[in-house]
N, C-alpha and C positions, 0 to 999 in steps of 0.2 A: 681500360680504365684511364680517366681524366685524374690526369695527379694532381693531388693535395689543393698546392700552391695556383689551383683555378680555380677556384670558390668562388672568389670578387668579380668585379670588373676594374681594372683598374681608375676607369671616369667615370666608375658611376658616385651618390655622393652617400658618406660612411653618415651611419647612424647615430648622434653619439655617447659613449662609453658611460656610464651611469650606472658600473656596479650590480646593473637592476641584471641585465641580458650580456651577455658573451658578444663583440663583434668579431669577424678575423679578422681585423687589423690590429688586435692587442696579440701580443708577445710571449713570449714563456710554456712560464708550466701552459696557463690559461688553456692556450692557441692547442695545445696536445692534448689537456681534459676531454673538451670539446668535441675534434675535429678526429677523436680516434674512434669515438662512435658512430658517425658516416659511413668515415674508410671500415668496417666493422659489418657496416651494414650495405654497404656496398656489393656485400658477396652475396647475398640472396635477393636483390629486388629486381633484377632482367629479369623485365615481359611484365612486373605488378603492376599493381594499383598501390599507392604506397600515399599512408597517413605519416606528415609529419607532424604530431603531437607537441604542442611549444616548440612554435616551427623558432620562435626568436625574430632574428632579422630575415632569416632567410636562408643565409645563403649553404646551409647543409642540401634545404629541399629542393636547392640551386643546383646541388652537386650530384644529388642522385637521380635528378629526371636526366641527366645524362644517359642514365643503364636502364632504370622504370618504364611502364608505359605511359606511367601519369604516375604525376605526385601533387599529393593536397597538403596545403602548408597551412598548420591553424594554431592561431595564439589567441589570447583573451585580448594584449592589448592592439588597440586600433591605428595607433603612433608605430607597431612593429612593421605590421601587416599592409598598413599603406607605405612604409619603406620598402618593403617585400617584394612586393612589387610595381614598386617602381625600379627598384634597382637588381630584378631578377627577371627573368620575361623568357617563354619555350613555348612549344603549345602544347605543353603537354602538365605543362607546369602551374597551379594553380596558387591562392591562400586566400583567407577565411578569417575573419574573426569572431572566433567561439570559446567557450569554457569549454576545454577537456571534459570537465567533468560531467558535460552535456552536449555530448558529442550532436548534428545537427545533419543524420546522414541515416539514413531506413538500414534497418539490422541487411549485413552482406552484403551493400554494395561494396563493400573495398578488400574483400575477398576474391583473389586476384582464381 
């Protein structure tokens, strides 16, 4: 399993922290509060198609893509999706701007 400190690419641009979205460059308690969710999810995503709803800047989707068959990160913010798509790239990772209350997927498509 990938190490948690490998969530980001050092040379990639940073999404400015506005208080609305967590970024992996944050430190202290907020970092642990957010990152532990992906560490726990990593235990069950191997070989599965994964939806990361409200993916924010994309660090968690990228982390899970190291284990999953495919990860789709979805967020309502166009700025977050543009940033995530530029910062995190993998053959099995995609990002989509959408409202999580009305996801644009056919029924059953994310069932592994």
